N, C-alpha and C positions, 0 to 999 in steps of 0.2 A: 582513493585508491582506483586504480583503472582495472576493469574487468574485460575478459573475452567471452563472448557468448559461445557456449559450447552446445547449447539446445535452444532452438527457436522458441519464442513465446508469443502467443496472441491473446489479447484481452477478450473475455467473454462478457465484459460489462461496457457497452458503448456509452452509458450515461452514468458516470461515477458519481458517488456521493461526495460533496464538497462542503466543508464545515468551516465556519469562522470561529475564532476564539470566543468562548462563552456561549455558543449556540446550544440550545436545549436539544438533547438527544434521547431517543427511546431505544434502550438496550434489548436486543433480541437474543437469539441463539449464539451460543459459542461455537466457533468452528471446531468440528471434529472430522478429521480426515486422515488418510494414510500418510500425507506429507508431515514434515516436522515444523508445521506452522502453529505455534502455540500462541494464545492470548489474542485471537481476532475474534470480534464480536460483530454480528450482523446488526447494524443500527438504522434507524430511521429518523427522518426530520420531516416537518410539515412540507408538503408539496413535493416529495421525492420518495420513490419506492424503497430505497435503502441501499446500503453497501457495506463492506467489510471495513472495521475500524480497529486498529491495534489498542490493546488495554492501555498503553502509555498515554494515549490521547484522551482518554475518558476519565473524568472525575465524577464520582457518584456524589449526588447531593441528598440533603434530607428529603424524606417523603418518597424515596424510591426513584428520584429522577437522576438525571446525568447531564453533564455539559462538556463542551469540548475544551481542553487545556490549551490548544493552540490551533492555528489554521491547519487544515489537513484536506487532501484530496485523494481519493482511491483511485486515481488515474493509473492504469497500468500501460507500460510501454511495450508496444509491439517491436520485437527484435528477431533478427536472423543469425543463424550460426555464422561466426566470423566477425560479427560486428564488435567494435570496441566501445565500451562505455566508461563514463567517469561516475563512480559511485560516491554518493554524498552521505547516506544514512542508512544504517541496518537496522531492521525491526522484524523480529519474530519470523526469520526465514526468508524475508524479502529486503531488497536493496532499492532505495530511491536512486535512479540513475539519470544521467544526461547522455543523450546520443549526439554528440558534437556535430557529426557529419549531417544528421537529419534535423538538427536544431529542435529536438523534442526531449520531454522529460516524463518519467513516470516509474512506477514500481515494476521490478523484475524478480521473479523467484531466485533465490541465491543458489539453489541447485542447478540452475541454468547457466550459471557463471563460473569463471576460473579467474582468480586474481592474476594479474600480470604486472611486471615492475613498470614503474612510471617512465 
């Protein structure tokens, strides 16, 4: 699906968490905010201060641990109003998008986007 950016977005996280499938994760707080972003958890891994990970990526293991179900990055995409993006995956109020003109990819809040015909 293609999207038109109706509100600019800038990432506040210059060093996003990156997970490989099967990586051990320490699950922290659940996101609680005014946005409709359900099921995001602040997770940490050895050697990284942490980042937000969607519930769908997390598998809880015996003993209170957790692991990544798939490769994942919390990379957010900086976009400007009027940009056109190609959306690949929607999760919990965010869309993984590709900005073809800038040759970049990352997460963008769904509330900043408007679907457009292909």
